[in-house]
Each structure stands twice: as structure tokens, then as C-alpha cells.
C-alpha positions in Angstrom: -33.3 -51.0 -15.7 -33.2 -54.2 -14.0 -32.5 -55.0 -10.3 -29.1 -56.1 -11.0 -28.1 -52.9 -12.2 -29.9 -50.8 -9.8 -28.1 -52.9 -6.8 -25.1 -51.8 -8.8 -25.5 -48.0 -9.1 -26.7 -48.2 -5.2 -23.4 -50.1 -4.9 -21.5 -47.4 -6.5 -22.9 -44.3 -4.9 -22.4 -46.1 -1.5 -18.6 -46.4 -2.1 -18.3 -43.0 -3.2 -20.6 -41.2 -0.5 -19.3 -43.4 2.3 -15.8 -41.8 2.9 -17.4 -38.0 2.4 -20.0 -39.3 5.4 -16.8 -40.9 7.2 -15.2 -37.3 6.9 -18.2 -35.2 7.9 -18.6 -37.4 11.3 -14.6 -37.0 11.6 -14.6 -33.4 11.4 -17.6 -33.1 13.6 -16.2 -35.2 16.4 -13.0 -33.1 16.3 -14.6 -29.7 16.4 -16.6 -30.8 19.1 -13.2 -31.8 20.9 -11.8 -28.5 19.7 -8.8 -30.9 17.8 -7.5 -30.7 14.7 -5.7 -33.7 12.6 -3.2 -30.5 11.0 -4.8 -31.3 7.4 -6.1 -27.9 7.1 -2.7 -26.3 8.0 -1.0 -28.7 5.4 -3.6 -27.5 2.8 -2.6 -23.7 3.4 1.2 -24.6 3.3 0.3 -26.2 -0.4 -1.9 -23.4 -1.6 1.3 -21.1 -0.7 3.6 -23.2 -2.4 1.4 -22.9 -6.0 1.1 -19.4 -5.1 4.0 -18.7 -5.4 4.8 -20.9 -8.5 2.0 -19.0 -10.2 3.8 -15.9 -8.9 7.0 -16.8 -10.8 5.3 -17.4 -14.1 3.3 -14.0 -14.1 6.8 -11.8 -13.2 10.1 -12.9 -12.3 10.2 -9.2 -10.8 7.4 -9.4 -8.4 8.3 -9.3 -5.0 7.4 -12.4 -2.6 4.6 -11.3 0.3 7.3 -11.4 2.8 9.5 -8.9 0.9 6.6 -6.8 0.0 5.7 -6.3 3.8 9.1 -5.4 4.6 9.1 -3.0 1.6 5.6 -1.6 3.0 7.3 -1.1 6.5 10.4 0.8 5.1 8.0 3.0 3.0 6.1 3.7 6.2 9.2 4.7 8.4 10.7 7.0 5.5 7.7 8.5 4.5 6.0 9.3 8.3 3.0 6.9 6.8 2.0 6.6 10.4 3.1 9.0 13.3 0.6 7.7 16.0 -2.6 9.6 15.4 -3.2 8.5 11.7 -1.5 11.3 10.2 1.1 11.6 7.6 1.7 11.7 3.8 0.3 8.5 2.4 0.9 7.3 -1.5 2.7 8.8 -4.2 1.2 12.4 -3.4 3.4 14.7 -1.1 1.0 16.8 0.4 1.1 20.2 2.5 -1.3 19.4 4.6 -3.2 16.4 5.8 -7.0 16.5 7.4 -8.1 14.2 10.4 -11.7 14.7 12.0 -10.0 15.4 15.0 -7.1 17.9 14.4 -8.6 19.3 11.2 -5.4 20.3 9.2 -2.2 18.9 10.2 1.0 20.9 9.3 4.2 21.0 11.9 5.1 24.8 11.1 2.5 26.9 9.7 4.9 30.0 9.3 6.1 29.7 6.3 2.4 29.5 4.8 1.4 32.6 6.5 1.0 35.3 3.7 -0.8 38.1 1.9 -4.2 36.8 0.4 -3.9 36.9 -3.7 -6.6 35.6 -6.1 -4.0 32.7 -7.2 -4.3 31.4 -3.6 -7.3 29.7 -5.0 -5.2 27.7 -7.2 -3.3 26.0 -4.3 -6.7 25.3 -2.6 -7.9 23.4 -5.4 -4.7 21.5 -5.8 -5.3 20.0 -2.5 -8.5 19.4 -2.9 -7.8 17.3 -6.1 -5.1 15.6 -4.2 -7.5 14.5 -1.5 -10.1 13.5 -4.0 -7.4 11.3 -6.1 -5.9 9.6 -2.9 -9.0 9.3 -0.9 -8.2 7.7 2.5 -11.8 6.7 3.3 -13.5 5.6 0.9 -11.2 3.1 -0.6 -11.5 1.4 2.6 -14.9 0.3 1.7 -13.5 -1.6 -1.6 -12.4 -5.1 -1.6 -8.4 -4.9 -1.2 -6.3 -5.6 -4.1 -3.4 -8.1 -4.3 0.0 -7.8 -5.7 0.2 -11.2 -7.3 -2.9 -13.8 -8.6 -4.3 -16.1 -5.9 -6.0 -18.3 -8.4 -9.1 -16.9 -7.8 -11.5 -14.4 -10.3 -10.6 -11.2 -8.5 -6.8 -10.2 -9.2 -4.8 -7.1 -10.0 -4.0 -8.8 -13.5 -7.2 -7.3 -15.1 -8.5 -10.7 -16.1 -5.9 -11.3 -19.0 -4.8 -14.5 -20.5 -1.4 -15.4 -19.0 -0.5 -18.7 -20.3 -2.1 -22.2 -21.3 -0.4 -23.8 -18.0 -1.8 -21.3 -15.5 -5.1 -21.5 -17.4 -5.3 -25.2 -16.8 -4.2 -24.6 -13.0 -7.2 -22.0 -12.3 -9.5 -24.3 -14.3 -8.5 -27.3 -11.7 -8.7 -24.9 -9.2 -12.1 -24.1 -9.9 -13.4 -27.6 -10.1 -11.5 -28.4 -6.6 -13.3 -25.1 -5.1 -16.8 -25.6 -6.5 -17.4 -29.2 -6.7 -15.3 -30.9 -4.0 -14.5 -28.0 -1.3 -18.3 -26.0 -1.3 -20.4 -29.5 -1.2 -18.5 -30.8 1.5 -18.2 -27.1 3.5 -22.2 -26.6 2.5 -23.0 -29.8 4.2 -20.8 -29.2 7.3 -22.4 -25.7 7.8 -26.0 -27.3 7.5 -25.4 -29.8 10.1 -23.5 -27.1 12.4 -26.6 -24.6 11.9 -29.2 -27.4 12.6 -27.1 -28.3 15.8 -27.3 -24.6 16.6 -31.2 -24.2 16.6 -31.6 -27.4 18.4 -28.9 -27.0 21.1 -30.1 -23.2 21.6 -33.4 -24.8 22.2 -33.0 -27.1 24.3 -30.8 -24.8 26.7 -33.5 -21.9 26.6 -35.8 -24.3 28.4 -33.1 -24.7 31.6 -33.6 -22.9 34.4 -31.0 -19.8 34.9 -27.7 -21.0 36.7 -23.8 -22.2 36.7 -24.8 -25.4 34.8 -26.9 -23.6 31.7 -24.1 -20.9 31.7 -21.6 -23.8 31.6 -23.4 -25.8 29.0 -23.8 -22.9 26.8 -20.6 -21.9 26.9 -19.3 -25.9 25.6 -22.4 -25.9 23.0 -21.0 -22.6 21.6 -17.5 -23.1 21.3 -18.6 -26.8 19.6 -20.8 -24.9 17.0 -18.9 -22.2 16.2 -15.8 -24.3 15.6 -17.9 -26.5 13.2 -18.6 -23.6 11.4 -15.4 -22.3 11.1 -14.4 -25.6 9.7 -17.0 -25.5 7.1 -15.1 -22.0 6.0 -11.3 -23.5 6.3 -10.4 -21.3 8.8 -6.8 -21.4 10.1 -6.7 -19.2 13.1 -3.2 -18.2 15.0 -4.2 -17.2 18.4 -1.7 -15.2 20.3 -1.2 -13.9 23.8 -4.1 -16.2 25.2 -3.6 -15.1 28.9 -5.1 -11.9 28.4 -8.2 -13.7 26.9 -11.3 -11.6 28.3 -13.6 -13.5 31.1 -16.0 -10.7 32.0 -16.5 -7.0 30.8 -16.1 -5.8 27.2 -14.0 -6.9 24.4 -13.9 -4.7 21.5 -12.2 -5.7 18.2 -11.8 -4.2 14.2 -14.6 -5.3 12.2 -14.2 -7.1 8.7 -17.3 -9.4 8.3 -19.8 -10.8 10.8 -17.4 -13.8 10.1 -15.5 -12.0 12.7 -17.7 -13.7 15.4 -16.9 -17.2 14.3 -13.5 -16.5 14.5 -12.9 -15.1 18.0 -15.8 -17.6 19.1 -13.8 -20.8 18.5 -11.4 -19.9 21.5 -14.2 -18.1 23.8 -18.0 -17.9 24.6 -19.2 -14.1 23.8 -22.6 -12.4 24.7 -22.9 -10.6 21.0 -24.4 -6.6 20.8 -26.1 -5.6 17.8 -29.4 -4.8 15.7 -31.8 -7.5 15.3 -31.6 -8.5 11.6 -33.7 -10.5 9.2 -33.0 -13.4 7.2 -30.4 -16.2 8.0 -28.4 -13.7 10.2 -31.4 -12.9 11.9 -32.6 -16.7 12.5 -29.2 -17.3 14.0 -30.0 -14.1 16.5 -33.0 -15.4 17.8 -31.6 -19.0 18.1 -28.7 -17.6 20.4 -31.2 -15.2 22.1 -33.2 -18.6 23.4 -30.0 -20.0 25.2 -28.4 -17.2 26.9 -28.3 -13.3 27.6 -27.3 -11.2 24.5 -27.7 -7.5 23.9 -29.9 -7.5 20.3 -32.1 -4.4 19.6 -34.9 -3.5 17.4 -34.3 -0.8 15.1 -36.5 1.9 17.1 -34.4 0.9 20.4 -31.1 1.2 18.4 -31.5 5.2 18.3 -32.3 5.6 21.9 -28.3 5.8 23.1 -29.7 6.2 27.0 -31.7 2.6 26.8 -28.6 1.0 24.8 -26.2 2.2 27.5 -28.1 1.2 30.2 -28.5 -2.5 28.7 -25.1 -2.7 28.6 -24.1 -1.6 32.1 -26.5 -4.0 33.4 -24.7 -6.6 31.3 -21.4 -5.8 32.4 -22.2 -5.3 35.9 -23.7 -8.9 36.3 -20.7 -11.3 36.7 -22.3 -14.6 35.9 -22.9 -13.3 32.4 -20.7 -13.6 29.2 -18.2 -11.3 28.2 -19.5 -8.9 25.3 -18.1 -9.1 22.1 -18.2 -5.0 20.4 -17.2 -3.7 17.2 -17.1 -0.1 17.7 -16.6 0.7 14.1 -20.0 -0.2 13.9 -19.4 -1.0 10.3 -17.1 -3.5 8.0 -14.1 -2.1 7.0 -11.7 -4.2 4.0 -8.9 -5.3 7.1 -6.5 -2.5 5.8 -7.2 -0.1 8.6 -8.9 1.0 11.8 -11.7 3.7 11.5 -13.2 5.8 14.2 -14.5 3.8 17.4 -17.7 5.0 18.5 -17.7 6.1 22.3 -20.6 4.4 23.4 -19.1 1.3 24.6 -16.2 3.1 26.3 -18.8 5.3 28.3 -20.1 1.8 30.2 -17.1 0.5 31.2 -13.5 1.7 32.6 -11.8 -1.7 31.3 -11.8 -2.5 28.1 -10.1 -5.8 26.2 -8.8 -4.9 22.8 -8.2 -7.7 20.2 -6.8 -7.4 17.1 -7.5 -9.3 13.6 -5.6 -9.6 10.4 -6.8 -11.7 7.8 -4.4 -13.1 5.1 -6.0 -12.1 1.7 -3.8 -14.5 -0.5 -6.3 -17.3 0.5 -9.8 -15.1 0.2 -11.2 -12.0 0.9 -13.2 -11.9 4.2 -14.4 -8.2 3.6 -18.3 -7.8 3.5 -19.4 -5.2 1.3 -23.3 -5.0 2.7 -23.9 -2.6 0.0 -23.3 -4.8 -2.9 -24.2 -8.1 -1.6 -26.2 -9.9 1.1 -25.3 -12.4 4.1 -25.9 -15.2 2.0 -23.8 -14.2 -1.0 -20.9 -13.3 1.3 -20.9 -16.8 2.8 -21.1 -18.5 -0.5 -18.3 -16.0 -1.8 -16.0 -17.5 1.4 -17.1 -21.2 1.0 -16.0 -21.0 -2.6 -12.5 -19.2 -1.7 -9.5 -21.4 -0.9 -9.6 -20.9 2.9 -9.7 -18.0 5.6 -6.6 -17.5 7.4 -6.0 -14.8 10.1 -4.3 -14.2 13.4 -6.2 -13.0 16.3 -4.0 -11.2 18.8 -5.4 -10.9 22.8 -4.1 -7.8 24.0 -3.7 -6.8 27.7 -6.8 -4.8 29.2 -6.6 -1.1 28.9 -7.9 1.3 31.4 -9.8 4.5 31.4 -7.5 7.2 33.2 -8.5 9.8 35.2 -9.7 13.0 33.3 -9.7 10.9 30.1 -13.1 11.4 28.3 -14.7 8.1 26.7 -13.8 9.5 23.0 -10.2 10.1 23.9 -10.1 6.3 25.7 -11.6 4.8 22.4 -9.1 6.4 20.4 -6.4 5.2 22.7 -7.4 1.7 22.2 -8.1 2.1 18.6 -4.5 3.1 18.0 -3.4 0.3 20.0 -5.5 -2.2 18.0 -3.9 -0.7 14.6 -0.6 -1.0 16.1 -0.9 -4.3 17.1 -2.5 -5.8 13.9 -0.5 -3.8 11.5 -3.3 -1.8 10.1 -3.4 2.0 9.5 -5.1 4.1 11.8 -7.9 6.9 10.5 -9.5 9.2 12.6 -12.6 9.1 9.7 -16.1 7.5 10.6 -17.0 4.4 9.1 -20.5 5.6 8.4 -19.0 7.9 5.8 -19.9 5.3 3.5 -23.8 5.8 4.1 -23.8 9.5 4.7 -22.6 12.7 3.7 -19.7 14.5 6.0 -21.2 16.5 8.9 -20.9 20.2 8.7 -19.1 20.0 12.3 -16.2 18.5 10.1 -16.1 21.0 7.6 -16.0 24.1 9.8 -12.5 23.5 11.6 -10.3 22.9 8.6 -12.0 25.9 7.0 -11.1 28.0 10.0 -7.6 26.8 10.0 -7.1 27.5 6.0 -8.4 31.2 7.0 -5.8 31.4 9.5 -3.0 30.9 7.2 -3.8 34.1 5.2 -2.3 37.4 7.3 -5.0 39.8 7.3 -4.1 43.4 8.3 
């Protein structure tokens, strides 16, 4: 290859990559200023038109997303799917009883069921158990939610079947766009953001404590997480921003570690959690150098008194950032809100709730940690179309007199579920890792026995 050919190749590569570099620089500059040209919103609007075209090609009878949401709301009202405490009949099976952790068996009127014991009663109780297994309200919350219409990603409720040549071509074009155009650009932007995070936190860590350091970290944090959110093609709609937390404890429902990126685009938080390894651990340690975060070693997490003490010290110091906590303690698939652990509600009498709701049509934000690592989860998101979510800041909620931490946590959870349009469940999210406690079994067993009249 002669010198002329080499020069031509270099010139062609420069022409190809110069626009990409310019777009990267422009994106970084806009992210640092908190500005946007509106390209992502136009991109999401175009995707909606494509999804609607696909839906009509697959089935003219399939309802639109808005019609489906209205239909779901009507079914909830008709069947009593939510009655304020997460109980009621769900799905196609009409149950006589509904089982919750806090109330055991719920039934409006027990008298019709009072009777003498007969051997055939065993069949009835077996039927109730089979209904609970068929329509399990717990384990389905730890699986990826299914869509009613295809979004041109691999996951679909249509069973990976061939639909038409036109849609196959459209999927192939989308595959090329997602993996060979969007993903490389997003990956480069994420590398820039993570590099900036490590370097900036290392510099801030050497500064003396004070208002200047806090302000510098806040601005740096907003810039960094906005850059990271750009690398995921996020479109975030913030609501009721006047309720944004300034000091204290902010709690939110939990779908993925990406929740932190979403919330941190609008406010700076001190994070709480267990120190991890790998990529997530690297980011945690970088953040700890710059400001006060409450991260624990594995041995410390089990010490509830130590955890509570460190949280109280942080909350009582008004110079420190507000704490962001996910009281569920695990990731749920953004269809429901499960039991809130009482720890953070014992620390402070004032809580700032936040509800997060993702639009699954563009990409699935749920992280199933039992099936994939953090890097694999981020890869799936970065090769999806986008992340679109709504975030509602809610007015602060105060612990009432004679209200214990468990009741306070339940009240906050109900409000978050109501505001985010999620199903409220009393079950502990840790059930995906452990068996049900014996104490949870005892109460419904006693209630079952009370149905029978014993002379």
C-alpha cells in the first residue's frame, strides 16, 4: 500500500469519525449544562409511531397502550384489585380469601363459612392453595414484565414467531441501529462519564471540607449522572419539583441500580448500601472519596444498631446531602411496590417519598440479579431503544403520634404505589432469596381454624 492510499484511508476515517466526535463533545457540553436539544424526545416520538405500525400489522384487534391502561384501571375498579391495603381479587381466579403478611387472611364476612368440620373440607383448602400457586402475586414480581405488543426487541409475548417479511426487515434494521450505531456511541459516552467521575471525585477528595466542596461535588455529580443518563438515551419526566428533598431521607421504589442515575440527574444524594465488588464497587469507592455516603461492609450490614446510628448522624448534620434509600431492599419489576423495611423509618420522623415508573415499551429497566451481573444489565439497557420514565416528587410525610415505624413505612409505601400507578403488596421482596418465615404461616393457620365451629 503506497503513501497515497494510506493518506486516502486516513482522510476517509477522519471524515467518518469527525461528526461522531463532534456529537460526543456536544452531548458532554449540553449534559454539563443540564440542557438538551430535544433530539431524544423526537426519537422517542418516532419510536412510538413505529411501535404503533408494528402493532397494527400484528393484530388489528390489539388495543393501544393508552386503551390498555384505561382497560386495566376499569378492571381494577370493577374487581376491587386494590382496596388500599393491597388486598382484593386479582386475575381471572375469584378467590374467597386473600393472604397478606400483615393481616393474614382477609374476608369481609366470615359467618357464611362457619360450619362443622367434614373430611371434604380438605378439598376446599387444597383448592385455595392451588389458586395461590397458579396466580402467585410474589414470584411474578421478580420476572421481566410481559408486553402486550412487540417493541422490536428480542423479548416479546408473541413467542418469537415469524410475523411477516416486512416486520422481519424492520427488526433487522433496528438490530443494526441498536448494536452498531447506538451502542458504540452510548458506550463511548459512558466511558467518558465514568472517567470523569473517577478523576473529579479523586480531585474533590483532596479538598478541605466545607460549603465549597459540597457545592463543587453537587455540580460535578449532576454533570456526571446527566452524562451517564445520556449514554442510556433516557427521557425523564420530573413532576412536582417543588417537593424535591433538600435534607433528610428520600425513599423510592426500586427497579434497578439505574434508579440512582435517574434521580441524580435532578438532585445530588448521599447513597446508602452495601459495598460491592466489580464495576459497581469501583463507582461506590470513587463517590466515597468526594462526599459522605453511607456504605457498609458485609459484616456491618447485619448490625442494625450501627446502621441506624450512622444514618441518624448523617440526617442530623444539615451540611450533608439528603440520603436516598430504597426500602424494599431488592429490585422489583416496576409493576408493584413490596414491603418497605422499617429501618429508615425509625431514623427520621419525616420522609420524602418519590415514585418511579418506567415505560417498558422502550426498554426493560428491571435488574434480575440472580440471572445477570451489573455489566450484563447495563449492556441490555444500552442495546435497548431508550429508557423513558416518570418521576413524581411527593410532599414530605410525617410520622404521626402513636404510629410505629412499621405502620409509617406501610403508609408511605401505599402513597408511592398510588402515585406511580403500581400494585401495592405486603410481601417481603427478600422472598426471592429465602423461604417464608414461620411467623407468616402461623396467623393464617389460626384464621383457617377459626372458620370451623368446634363444639
